[in-house]
Steps between C-alpha positions, in 0.01 A plus 500: 500500500874476436665160517625475860786272395675749277651702782602206719857462385798448730830539314816383676820680389726231354726653236776606740438238767763226544371142455557418867273785607231396252517142629395628844158578349248233406180480300192292570197390298228284660207294373235518774535136607835521681729456199734766372792602280791694647872571468743783554436803286782434247416130468742339743355209695617578853251304714380141506152652485563672167354365178304604195231251596454396862178305471245455779413132467238295689600374843719330601722649227462867589709758317752355256767675293422384145700744285800611697681715249500624143830587333429776248745567219447757226658395171555782253549487123859418408556263790525748785302468815459590862363317797210653687506263796659178613838332478757551224433306181771389256552745218320785672627806677425470870266768622443516873123510519385846405845660515537755224193386307210524741365847436179495699305305756153610597178373646196585292203462732715257699609289202874486420646636177866495393655691207840398359705692246751302293682649199208716396237239583245581768346186652209498746416209731185449709405226746145422614292216645133438412288516814446166677722304260842344548617668182759767425527691174805692384444741212787653303461791260766652275407865546753620247791363301653503154416136422356179646675342797490156659433450868641173631338370818642210701250376763662339804321288758535312825152400617500536881290633783572871518634477854737211435873550477644580156769239562245218466605266216324536168233238439584222259372478146412857405364489148338726245217394272319693231135492409296816463742657748829392655479304825766437765458218747717267706475206735269585791419840349240691707350626174582535132648834394360615167664763280330668208631755251294792374633647178771379263727256681679168505669260742851354494556191712813541713455314828748589771550566867589863557791603714404545862306817567603712796209607722650794687207566731500138616867520592426814706221309677721202579346250258631296207572745222631314195270288288484342158228537239406296193420651163348326196631746241436841350177665390562759229257788444533715190410862564420749226524873577177603672383141539461277806549134586449314822552195715229335711601258777236312695398196701137544391321274250569597141162658430534730800864581432429605141169677563678837475811618320767679708374835372142407593609389848664838559192683373267287715712562808495874432121490484481304827722758669290780357195348668689465829580869500146602415375296796731689735409839651572795266791616716679178402454534125833666447846547644658274754166401649405350163832316487430354842149393397663293227771377736227394744346281231808276500408364842130421441482136389276205439697218668452236232703240686233447769243333277285367783449850638428635152239228445332581832487870418362436152227276644395793719501738205814666633860538388810410696729799541812570700797737519863410436705650784803581288711416198694296444477244779188562708168323458169620645526574872203562729656791686632674189170449320293659774737794544524556124136449409392860548781653294509241222126454447278754676721798412516384137125448451515120514252443782353192332837328514547618858179320591617184323828512693319531833262215415793286381692543823193449718495138380853449632430593864596217736472507880441874484813567293562621148789331316831677516596384152452243226832339404557493125354182355290420808124491551531531877575819690732542797336659804790625713390862532351706779417808297377394153160415648476837675592678177205310347269709721671815377463398135131411536440831675672699226303308237167564670581867553580533128211298358221476758468134400279372783448167323868408521521634853208281607658201328831553681362596842472140634860435398625823657305431819642151522852639455452740790358226721791270418743775599320544831514126566854453370610330179816370335854625568412641840275766345231602745370770731647521847196485731691709751511818291313437172815540288594261222815294546675272256805282474612144442855368509657499154234713330502857376142626526509877445584684179859516625534138398859431397616148575823330393513131578398470864584864573189716544656843465224712654270261690318784683319245718258647750265792438623690194396861458358481145324168572305669777434812296356270232306298757334812639421620147352159414275508808375849416425426134328176602288694747413746223406227253274327751319827572475587131349163407274487805661183635537425874822532698613857440530579871711190558754609239493856630582369846799299377623802306471735796695262722773452241534877455532569870764230540687610189540858617604387844746233387658626177596858586877529550520829686879552506516478121170669416398209275351151519653172607535269203405190702379459857497184708759337277738224614756772579253751636385817324691606187598867477633459144376792293323349201240621247236255627378760748370717214202266456372603844419835331462425129216246499135599461450447875820619670561328831748756636371796702511814289710702741792264431486513120727801456774353716497165320500658156784733590716208613411298191576791267835570663621140527320289242368704207721515188428634150407148382301361791553414865793321659401176669722584800646829619872576459691455822316181590719206588387292202476785248618412148559782253524286185290216359755301302692172488405136529170375637606509865639853471189623322259333741697646790445850360150458353315654795792645693524837333425424136253755358159379385325712237148382588522655846479845343125433469418453870750772588311747279164382637623576850664830399181616327304456823706783647516696172167424330503792255865495389503304174814673378678411821387141474611467139861575588526159663443344155749700293800265518288189453348647184846589368598139568275389210805544274708257704528131586171358368426778252144624539443334836609530863746279683432287803770648726788749509821530697452690825757771423572724198502444209211268601585238239191302392508130587282189509221461247507744209121541518314461830122503530463691825769752398306588185164479679585739780678757285213501250238521774669798656570670167132485408407620848719806438286571195796535263638285221 
């Protein structure tokens, strides 16, 4: 069997690209516990979230930027030199990062590789993280050159929570000590940063504060965008032609940090990725499906910060697992996890981890609700969501359909039954079934409870209080799958759930059909009456395993959605022509939140759209695949090798938000595999 990794190479054209265009693209490496390394493709630090080591530390610390930046300067024989990244250094020619010397950037099986050419010297750089360690390795190799060269590396730090403003003052008392490795610490340091050299190298002490770095993306987003960093000095690596040397940076204990050399870390990570691919279905062993299998892996994590939960799981012989909703700033969210679970785990052959995720979240159910999210650094979830719990039913159903795991289903059935009963009785945030029509209503002043959850200060942008269309599609689906589980396991109560489902379906079709428009109301019985805004939420009335909408209305709804909402990169969150329609997701926080669900395109919605479309065109795989074309081409852009959170609502559909979003990757991969093509 050929090595499946050999063909998984994504090369981004860089030779003729201006630095500003390259800086629009970003790379990402993750470690399976929530930590990561990331920056713009040419090395510019443009976000507060960027860093070569963003460590996932135990709560309440959360994710902390430990190595913010690395200034790389190539010194040539005779005193010449060029800078590969960072600010200008005295006595060196300034090279805008990558300009004129960056010859190649590629992802090899999802791992970043840069190639620089300087005066006949060809230098390769690789970055990797060992799985489940807060460690980053950077390996340099002089591929060709007439003589040895010296690579000067200046590490720069400002230990801070990754979401904190870059304008925060530097901590007092940064210091460097040397033992078996170099260590950087300061007053009130969240951890010690350790630096180790692999190969021939030395260190020159030269403590200084660097000139303020400019974080362009933060200025665009309306945040503080100039910050200072501290550097202890310069690490020098001597590179012989054909030889390699590396740098390891870590917050791990010394024995763990030094267990593998940088070259061994890269080899181990390649082997881990090889196993991931071989676990996936054969259709995903090559091409863009294989790339997405590896992209999916970035979101599957062991949340090491929640030690109490990990201890409980271990005592039960289980493992705590979750899904990061998106990089850089999201944590694990209940809704995103349940929507993404099928694409990220079941589609990729990781059913065992899917089961662990479902068991993990079942422990978090409170008052019939699944947590909306876990704030970074917190052990406690926030429960302000009306749909995450209903997506839990969907995820369990997809898992059981894929695995036939009756043992897990039986274990979860009491929890799922209790959830349904709590919804019938009424629970937090006004979530409960209206006894008058059997439909599920939700809403509490000051809370955003559906997936359209933007909130800025006290402004809930899309409150959607009342009976939302997708909430009731999900409620009906939950009742039907619960009925099916009860029958399958021989438990009592199936007819009761069937009765609730039948009543909800009758009321739904009577209340939600907006005849003049030929589509569905977005919300009925809201504070301002019934909402005729044309939104993508109506697609779920068709797309789910148990569609609540009468079949004779499917074609009309899908025609309206295709004409008004479908774009090459997903579905608009609101149709053009609507009073609150926003064509561009850009600006400060208030501007962005005001546009987040008011037109902005969401890539993940392509999944339910295709599910619904396939129900009318069940044998047209080629026709279905066309909806994925632009999203697959997008793998070259923004977060290279992954799929963005959102896009502008009008051409050129500029990618925005997170550079890598779990449900975007999950739904595109799920549909690509369903099409049977790589």
